[in-house]
Structures are given as structure tokens and as C-alpha cells.
C-alpha angles and dihedrals in degrees: 000000000000091000089049090054093048092051091048089052092050091052091049090052092050091050093052097048097036118122091206114115117255116261110254119228117251114273115264113252112264113272121230111257116257115251115248125227086258090063090052090047089058087053089066090071095047120123092227113088093211093056092048091049091048092048091052090050095050093045093047090049099045100030103054090112096040120094094208096062102068095063089053091051092046087056089056093060084082093055116129093231115079092206090059092047090050092049092050090050091050093053093044089058091055096045116127091206099055115163140171095281089053092053093048092047090053089047088055090050089060084076096048114136090232116081096211091052088052092049091050090051092055091053093044092054091049089053091054089059119187090004087070095060091119089062096061095095092050092044091051088066087067090063090073095048116129089228113084092204091057090049090049090049091050093050093051090051093049091049090059094048092066139210098001089061094057094101092050090046089050090055090050091061086074095054118130095233114079092214092056090050090047093051091048090053091046092051094049090049089054089054093056120183094005086068092065092119090064096056098099090052092045089054089052088050089062083078092056115132092227117081096215092053091052092047095050090046089054089048093051091050088051091052094047085058128176093001088073095047098110094049092047091049090053090048088061084076095050117131090229113083094210090055089052092047096049093043089054089048090052090049092053089052091053087058126192093001087066090070088108089072092054095110094053092043090054089052096050090052085082094046119141091236116081093210089053091052094047091049092049091052090048091049089053087051087053093051090053128189091001088069089074090113088066093061094111093052093043090051090055091046087062088074094046118138089236120082089209093054093049090050093048090049090053089052090051092051089048089056092049090054125182093007089068093068091115089068093059096104092054093044091052090053088055091061085077095050117128094233114078095209091057089051090049091050091049089052089054092052094045089051092062100044096077134241091341090073098051100088094050090047092053088052090050090061087076093055117133092233119074094215091059090048091047092053092048091050090050092049094050088061090073094061102081089142092061104043092148087079104023101050098051091048091048093047090059091048090058085078094051114135091230115082093209091056092049091049092049093047090052093050091047090053089051092052089053088063119185093005088068097053092117088065093062096096093054093043092053089051088049092060084079093056117141088238113077092207092054090046091052092048091049091052091049091049091051092053092046093050095039093049092053093046094049090049 
């Protein structure tokens, strides 16, 4: 065995130091040449249906960027086999070099005797988007088809084509099938401001018996934006409560530009319907500081029988800011409300009305719910000009049992800067907190206060 090992070692040494050239491996057998696009083009004229179908597939896949391929595929729309015609239609719809001849060829395919070819043509025209504008009149005929799936497919295609399809999509909002109406509203929303002409019908769709249709009609009105302001303002006076509610929601999404509807929103704050009142308060919150004129109505809304309306009124007053100081007494009363979300919303509003809200905020740091205490600690960080009240209250909050409240208190002290330098000893101890987030916040606050003090 030892001799065998030595012989093997000697052979290995000779191989390493040999000057003989290394033996080259045997040459690979010659590979068959790849077929060119021209070969596949010849397949399109073959008698065998399978070869023609394969030729269309390969040309469609490899020739998306080549201008010479679409004419070949257009020619295959006259093939005797419907499967070949359908494949050609699908690849024409995916072409990156679509042109007017392609669009007209696909429009012709809408009249194909085979149903699956016609369906593929609808989808293909939708894939071409705005390039398929010329197909809108022919596609509109699909909106009256007996098959709901065909109507749904047509609406989807029209939605991709764009602005020129708005009249047809507006008609689809009256379809007898809820999915078709839903898709029409969704498509109009994707178009945004160019769908302005559909606003009156979209407002009518807010009465739709289907929840999803009403939802997507509301979203469409939001996306259309300020262009729909006048129609939405008039809709606040509609006899149907859900129309008023969704119109107010859309106005709130528009934001400050919806200030022109302020008068109507003030009126519906006293509406008989609770969802309408809540939506009106949320709309005023969306408008922001420009909603100051609605202070009397918002102050009354703080005593509404609905928790949701009270909460929304607080948010609106928070957005108005310092000008809402007249609502302070009612906001302070809400700090004793049984619902914690109302108390938290009241704290948010008190944190924006100025020094008058400091004392109630300090009291809110003892609330039984951590979210209320957190919001109070967050608000106190904005009162750097009144540290004699803010800093002592926040120092006590550094020992709160909730980690989120301790973290927020540390961050608020850091925002107060030099005015919170007396909190540095406690903040340094807090860097060893069991919560990593609290420890990081305390370390940041120490750096923020120390940097300002050293400066």
C-alpha cells in the first residue's frame, strides 16, 4: 500500500512539472443552426395548422420590437384556423410598435365569426390604450351585448383607452349588472379630471343599491377633484342622505380648494343623518384653517349625540388651530368623555389652540388610556415658549408604564431644546430603558438638549 501511494505521488509530481501540453477535450458535436425570423415567416404559409400557430407565437414573442413583424401578424388574421387568428390578435395587442394599420386590423377582428377571436380583439385594443381611440365606436357596441362578461370586458378596454371613452363609460354606469357599473366607476376614477363630463352621472351613482358601486363612484369624484366642485356642492342638498354623505366625503378629499362649499357644509353639520354630519365635519377638517367660519357649528357638534361626529369635529378644530380658542371650554369638557377616542381627539385640538390648552394637556397626561396620554405628551412638545408648564409634566411622564408614552415624552423634551435642560439627568437614566425605542429616543433627546445648551 505504501508503494502504491509513493507511485501515485510520483505520477502527480511528473504531471505538475511536465512541459507537455495539456490534452484538449474532444470537440463538441456541431450544434444545429438556429432558425431566423425569416424561417418562421415561411411557417406562416405552411399547410399544417400547428406550424402556422407556432410561427405566429415565435414571431410575436421575438418580433415585438421589429417593425416588419406586425404586417405579417395582420396577414394571419385571415387564416382559416380561429386559434391562429386569436394568437395573432393577442400578439398584435402586445406590440410595442403598434400603428394605425394594427388598430384597424384589430377593429376588423371585432367582427370575426369566432367568439374567442372577438374577445381577444377587445382585450388587445384595451392594451393599446390611447392608440386605440379609433376603436371606441365599435367597442361601444359591446356595451349592449347580452353576455355580462362581454360587457365587462368592453368596459375594461374602454377605461384603458382614455378620455375619448368617457361618454361610453358614462353609459355603462346605467348597466343592469353591478360589476359592470362598478368597473365603469373605477375606470372613470382612473382617468381623473378628464372624466369631468361624467360627474352628474357619478353623483347619481351615489344612490346605487350596490355598496361597491357607491364606493367607486365616490373615489372617482375625489380623483376628478376641484373640477367637480360645483356639482358636489349642489349634491349636498340632495334628498338622498347617502348622496349628501358621499358628496361631503369627496369635498373633504379635495381639501382647501373645496372652501367654496363652506356654506353648504356648515348647513349639513346639522343634518338629520349622523353619517352626513360626520362626513361634513371631516370635510371641514380637510379644508383646514379656511374652515374658521364654521367655528360656531363645529363647537355645537362637540356635543353631538354621535361619538363619530364629536371626534370629527375635534379633528376639524385641530386643523383650524389657534383661531379655535373659543371652543376651549367644550374641548376641556370632552376630556371626561367615556370614549377614549373622543378624549384623544380633544387633546389633539387643545394642543393646537395655544397656551390656553396647556393646563388641560397636563391633566390629560394622567388619563387612563395610553393613547390619550401619548397625544398629550406629543402636544406638549410644541410649547417651547412655556416650559414652566410643559417640562415638569413631561418629566413625570418619563415614568409612564407604557413604552410608547415614555418614548413620546422623551422626544417632546428633545424638541423643547434648551428649555428642557433640567430633564437631562432623567433622560440619561432613560437611555438604559428596557425598551430599545425608548432608549433611542432618550439618547436623541440628550443630544438635542445638550447640543443647544453647548451652543
